[in-house]
VEXDOPA-627484 format. One line per 10 residues: number of its first residue (from 1); their letters; for each residue x, y, z of N, C-alpha, C. Coordinates in Angstrom, 1 decimal. Layout:
BEGIN
NUM = A = X,Y,Z,X,Y,Z,X,Y,Z; ...
//
This chain:
BEGIN
1 = MCRVCRGDDG = 0.8,-1.2,0.0,0.0,0.0,0.0,0.9,1.2,0.0; 0.6,2.2,-0.9,1.3,3.4,-1.0,1.1,4.3,0.3; 2.2,4.8,0.9,2.1,5.5,2.1,1.6,7.0,1.9; 1.5,7.4,0.6,1.0,8.7,0.3,-0.5,8.7,0.0; -0.9,7.8,-1.0,-2.3,7.8,-1.4,-3.1,6.7,-0.8; -2.4,5.7,-0.1,-3.0,4.6,0.5,-3.6,3.6,-0.5; -3.2,3.7,-1.8,-3.7,2.8,-2.8,-2.7,1.7,-3.0; -3.2,0.6,-3.5,-2.3,-0.6,-3.8,-2.3,-1.0,-5.2; -2.9,-0.1,-6.1,-2.9,-0.4,-7.5,-1.6,0.2,-8.1; -1.1,-0.4,-9.2,0.1,0.1,-9.8,1.4,-0.4,-9.1
11 = HLYYPCLCTG = 2.5,-0.1,-9.7,3.8,-0.5,-9.2,4.2,0.3,-8.0; 4.6,-0.3,-6.9,5.1,0.3,-5.7,6.6,0.2,-5.6; 7.2,1.3,-5.2,8.7,1.4,-5.1,9.0,1.6,-3.6; 10.3,1.3,-3.3,10.8,1.6,-2.0,12.1,2.4,-2.1; 12.0,3.7,-2.3,13.1,4.6,-2.7,14.0,5.1,-1.5; 13.7,4.7,-0.3,14.5,5.2,0.8,14.8,4.0,1.8; 15.2,4.3,3.0,15.6,3.3,3.9,14.5,2.9,4.9; 13.3,3.4,4.7,12.2,3.1,5.6,11.9,1.6,5.5; 11.3,1.0,6.5,11.0,-0.4,6.5,9.6,-0.6,6.8; 9.1,-1.9,6.6,7.7,-2.2,6.9,6.8,-1.6,5.9
21 = SIKYVHQECL = 5.6,-1.5,6.2,4.6,-1.0,5.2,4.8,0.4,4.8; 5.5,1.2,5.6,5.7,2.6,5.2,6.8,2.8,4.1; 7.4,1.8,3.7,8.5,1.9,2.7,8.0,2.0,1.3; 6.7,1.6,1.0,6.2,1.6,-0.3,5.5,2.9,-0.7; 5.8,3.3,-2.0,5.2,4.5,-2.5,5.1,4.4,-4.1; 4.1,4.9,-4.7,4.0,5.1,-6.1,5.0,6.1,-6.6; 5.6,6.0,-7.7,6.5,7.0,-8.2,5.8,8.3,-8.4; 4.6,8.3,-8.9,3.9,9.5,-9.1,3.5,10.2,-7.8; 3.2,9.5,-6.8,2.9,10.0,-5.5,4.1,10.7,-4.9; 5.2,10.0,-5.0,6.5,10.5,-4.4,6.9,11.8,-5.1
31 = TEWLKYSKKE = 6.8,11.8,-6.5,7.1,13.0,-7.2,6.3,14.2,-6.8; 5.0,14.0,-6.8,4.1,15.1,-6.4,4.4,15.5,-4.9; 4.6,14.6,-4.0,4.9,15.0,-2.7,6.2,15.8,-2.6; 7.2,15.4,-3.3,8.5,16.1,-3.3,8.3,17.5,-3.8; 7.5,17.7,-4.9,7.2,19.0,-5.4,6.5,19.9,-4.4; 5.5,19.3,-3.7,4.7,20.0,-2.7,5.6,20.4,-1.5; 6.4,19.4,-1.0,7.1,19.7,0.2,8.4,20.4,0.0; 8.9,20.4,-1.2,10.2,21.1,-1.6,11.4,20.5,-0.8; 11.3,19.2,-0.5,12.4,18.5,0.2,13.0,17.5,-0.7; 14.3,17.2,-0.4,15.0,16.2,-1.1,15.3,14.9,-0.3
41 = VCELCNYKYS = 14.8,14.9,0.9,15.1,13.8,1.8,13.7,13.2,2.3; 13.8,11.9,2.7,12.6,11.3,3.3,12.4,11.9,4.6; 11.2,12.3,4.9,10.9,12.9,6.2,10.9,11.9,7.3; 10.9,10.6,7.0,10.8,9.6,8.1,12.2,9.1,8.4; 13.0,8.8,7.4,14.4,8.2,7.7,15.5,9.1,7.3; 15.2,10.3,6.7,16.2,11.3,6.3,17.1,10.8,5.2; 16.7,9.8,4.4,17.5,9.3,3.3,17.3,10.4,2.2; 18.5,10.8,1.6,18.4,11.7,0.4,18.1,11.0,-0.8; 17.0,11.4,-1.4,16.5,10.7,-2.7,17.5,11.1,-3.8; 17.8,10.2,-4.7,18.6,10.5,-5.8,17.9,9.8,-7.0
51 = FQPIYRHDMP = 17.6,10.6,-8.0,16.9,10.2,-9.2,17.8,10.2,-10.4; 17.8,9.1,-11.1,18.7,9.1,-12.3,17.8,8.5,-13.4; 17.6,9.3,-14.5,16.8,8.8,-15.6,17.4,7.6,-16.3; 16.6,6.6,-16.6,17.1,5.4,-17.2,16.9,5.4,-18.7; 15.7,5.9,-19.1,15.3,6.0,-20.5,15.1,7.4,-20.9; 15.4,7.7,-22.2,15.1,9.0,-22.8,13.6,9.1,-22.9; 13.1,10.3,-22.9,11.6,10.6,-23.0,11.0,10.1,-24.3; 11.8,10.0,-25.4,11.3,9.6,-26.7,11.5,8.1,-27.0; 11.8,7.3,-26.0,12.0,5.9,-26.2,10.7,5.2,-26.5; 10.7,4.2,-27.4,9.4,3.5,-27.6,9.0,2.7,-26.4
61 = KALPLAEILK = 7.8,2.4,-26.2,7.3,1.6,-25.1,7.7,0.2,-25.2; 7.8,-0.3,-26.5,8.2,-1.7,-26.7,9.0,-1.7,-28.0; 9.9,-2.7,-28.2,10.6,-2.9,-29.4,9.8,-3.6,-30.4; 10.0,-3.2,-31.7,9.2,-3.9,-32.8,9.7,-5.3,-32.8; 8.8,-6.2,-33.2,9.1,-7.7,-33.2,10.3,-7.9,-34.1; 10.4,-7.2,-35.3,11.5,-7.4,-36.2,12.8,-7.2,-35.6; 12.9,-6.2,-34.7,14.2,-5.9,-34.0,14.5,-7.0,-33.0; 13.5,-7.6,-32.4,13.8,-8.7,-31.4,14.3,-9.9,-32.2; 13.7,-10.2,-33.3,14.0,-11.4,-34.0,15.4,-11.3,-34.8; 15.9,-10.1,-35.0,17.2,-9.9,-35.6,18.3,-10.7,-34.9
71 = GY = 18.2,-10.8,-33.6,19.2,-11.4,-32.8,19.3,-12.9,-32.9; 18.3,-13.5,-33.6,18.3,-15.0,-33.6,18.7,-15.5,-35.0
//
């Protein structure tokens, strides 16, 4: 269950050192909370959040089947 919205739908992350049920949060909920609070650390465990983009914004959601089959 997300500690911000209390929902359990969608993917839940644990981006800090909190433990137990309070460690889970939706990415969107955390992003909104950080914008609202203007903080860079978890208010419960004081872990400094660090975000590193993995994908470019223009990446396709899936690879075309032809690209996958090229490797075989």
